[in-house]
C-alpha positions as CSV (number, residue, x, y, z in Angstrom):
1,N,-14.1,-4.7,-8.3
2,N,-12.3,-7.8,-6.6
3,F,-11.1,-7.7,-2.9
4,Y,-8.1,-9.7,-1.2
5,R,-6.9,-9.2,2.2
6,N,-4.3,-11.2,3.9
7,D,-4.5,-11.1,7.8
8,S,-0.9,-11.1,8.8
9,P,-0.6,-13.2,12.1
10,N,3.0,-12.2,12.1
11,P,4.6,-9.2,13.5
12,P,6.1,-6.8,10.2
13,A,9.3,-8.0,8.7
14,T,12.4,-6.1,9.4
15,D,13.6,-6.3,6.1
16,S,12.1,-6.7,2.5
17,G,13.2,-10.2,1.9
18,S,16.0,-9.5,-0.5
19,S,19.2,-7.2,-0.4
20,S,18.2,-5.1,-3.3
21,S,16.6,-2.4,-1.3
22,S,17.6,-2.8,2.3
23,S,21.4,-2.9,1.5
24,S,22.0,0.0,-0.8
25,N,19.2,2.5,-1.0
26,N,17.1,3.1,2.6
27,D,20.4,4.6,4.6
28,G,18.7,2.5,7.5
29,G,15.5,3.9,7.1
30,G,13.8,1.3,5.5
31,F,11.2,-1.4,6.7
32,S,8.7,-4.0,5.6
33,W,5.4,-3.5,7.1
34,Y,3.7,-6.9,7.9
35,A,5.2,-8.8,5.1
36,G,8.4,-8.7,2.4
37,W,7.8,-8.7,-1.5
38,S,9.3,-12.0,-1.5
39,D,6.0,-13.3,0.9
40,L,3.5,-11.0,-1.3
41,E,4.9,-11.7,-4.5
42,P,3.5,-15.0,-5.4
43,F,0.1,-14.0,-4.7
44,F,0.1,-10.7,-6.2
45,A,1.7,-12.0,-9.4
46,E,-1.3,-14.3,-9.5
47,L,-3.8,-11.6,-9.7
48,V,-2.2,-8.6,-10.9
49,S,0.1,-8.5,-14.4
50,M,3.4,-6.5,-14.2
51,D,2.5,-3.9,-16.8
52,S,-0.1,-3.0,-14.8
53,R,-0.7,0.3,-13.1
54,V,-0.5,0.1,-9.5
55,L,-0.9,2.3,-6.5
56,I,0.6,2.1,-2.9
57,P,-1.3,3.9,-0.6
58,G,1.0,4.8,2.9
59,I,4.2,3.7,1.2
60,G,6.4,5.5,3.8
61,N,9.5,3.4,4.6
62,D,8.5,0.2,3.0
63,A,11.5,-0.9,1.3
64,S,9.3,-4.1,-0.1
65,M,8.0,-1.5,-2.6
66,V,11.6,-1.1,-4.1
67,D,11.8,-4.9,-4.5
68,M,8.4,-4.9,-6.2
69,Y,9.6,-2.4,-8.6
70,D,12.8,-4.3,-9.1
71,S,10.9,-7.3,-9.6
72,G,9.1,-5.7,-12.8
73,Y,6.2,-3.6,-11.2
74,T,7.4,-0.5,-12.4
75,N,4.0,1.4,-13.3
76,M,3.7,2.3,-9.5
77,V,2.2,5.4,-8.1
78,A,2.5,5.9,-4.4
79,F,1.3,8.4,-1.7
80,D,1.9,8.7,2.2
81,Y,-0.2,10.9,4.4
82,A,3.1,12.0,5.9
83,E,5.7,14.4,3.9
84,Q,8.3,12.6,5.7
85,G,7.0,9.5,4.7
86,V,7.2,10.6,1.1
87,E,10.6,12.1,1.6
88,C,11.7,8.5,2.7
89,A,10.1,6.6,-0.1
90,K,12.2,8.9,-2.4
91,R,15.6,7.7,-0.8
92,L,14.7,4.3,-0.7
93,F,13.6,4.7,-4.5
94,G,16.7,6.5,-5.3
95,P,17.2,8.5,-8.5
96,N,17.1,5.7,-10.8
97,R,13.5,4.5,-10.3
98,N,10.7,6.6,-11.5
99,V,8.0,6.2,-9.0
100,D,5.1,8.9,-8.9
101,L,5.1,10.0,-5.2
102,A,2.7,12.4,-3.6
103,V,1.3,13.4,-0.1
104,A,-2.2,12.5,0.3
105,D,-4.7,11.3,2.6
106,A,-6.3,7.9,1.8
107,R,-9.9,9.0,2.7
108,S,-9.7,12.0,-0.2
109,L,-8.1,11.3,-3.5
110,P,-9.7,13.4,-5.8
111,Y,-6.3,14.3,-7.7
112,Y,-6.6,10.6,-9.0
113,E,-9.2,9.7,-11.6
114,T,-11.8,7.3,-10.9
115,C,-11.1,3.6,-12.6
116,S,-7.4,4.9,-13.2
117,F,-5.7,1.9,-11.6
118,D,-5.5,-1.9,-12.3
119,A,-4.4,-2.7,-8.7
120,V,-4.1,-1.2,-5.1
121,L,-1.7,-2.9,-2.9
122,E,-1.8,-1.9,0.6
123,K,0.0,-2.9,3.6
124,G,-1.5,-1.6,6.8
125,T,-2.7,1.8,5.8
126,L,-6.3,0.8,6.3
127,D,-5.4,-0.2,9.8
128,A,-3.7,3.0,10.6
129,V,-6.6,5.3,9.0
130,Y,-9.1,2.9,11.2
131,L,-7.1,3.5,14.3
132,S,-6.7,7.3,13.6
133,G,-10.3,7.2,14.9
134,G,-9.2,6.5,18.5
135,T,-11.6,5.0,20.8
136,D,-14.4,6.4,18.8
137,K,-15.3,3.3,16.9
138,E,-18.0,5.2,15.1
139,R,-15.5,7.6,13.9
140,A,-12.7,5.0,13.0
141,A,-15.1,2.8,10.9
142,H,-16.4,6.4,9.1
143,Y,-13.0,7.1,8.2
144,L,-12.1,3.8,7.4
145,S,-15.3,3.6,4.7
146,M,-14.2,6.8,3.3
147,A,-10.6,5.2,2.4
148,V,-12.0,2.0,1.2
149,S,-14.6,4.3,-0.9
150,E,-12.0,6.0,-2.5
151,L,-9.5,3.0,-3.2
152,A,-12.5,1.1,-4.9
153,R,-13.2,4.2,-6.8
154,L,-9.8,4.3,-8.2
155,V,-9.4,0.7,-9.3
156,R,-10.9,-0.1,-12.6
157,P,-13.8,-2.8,-13.1
158,G,-11.9,-5.9,-12.8
159,G,-9.2,-4.8,-11.0
160,I,-8.3,-5.4,-7.2
161,V,-7.4,-4.2,-3.7
162,F,-4.8,-6.3,-2.1
163,S,-4.7,-5.7,1.3
164,V,-2.6,-7.0,4.0
165,T,-3.9,-5.6,7.6
166,A,-3.9,-6.8,11.3
167,A,-5.4,-4.4,13.4
168,C,-9.1,-4.1,11.9
169,A,-9.8,-7.0,9.6
170,P,-13.6,-7.4,10.4
171,A,-14.2,-3.6,9.9
172,I,-12.5,-3.8,6.4
173,D,-14.3,-6.8,5.3
174,H,-17.5,-4.7,6.3
175,C,-16.4,-1.9,4.1
176,F,-15.9,-4.1,1.1
177,Q,-19.3,-5.6,1.3
């Protein structure tokens, strides 16, 4: 599997980079973590075709994923660790977009079949998993390794895990080696 990571030196964007999701669907609850879809699309589109099955871990209130869907990536499956995150994503996507949304932990995803996705686009989820280990760096690295292993397991041979990270880039790189 291929791995693409973007260390984002910039603070999270406050909107998704286009008006399609930020004005009509988010009830003020949308936010684009690290980068909006307009920032990511040139890189992602070069690597992933629009008909690809894409997994979005940690979707939560990320309004840029609605822009991604609206740009043509409609074969999307997404999850969040928190029920509130999934509910927010449902509101953002609204009733007219068909996205499979679930509550799930990135460290253990047994209900998704091995090699069942063409791509994974994660924006900050691996950071959150790593940071959930607190000050115990061994535990943090173990949690991160679990999540990376699961995401890599789900991507078909020749697929890609596209990661936008800020907090734990060296640890993520180590897990993908």
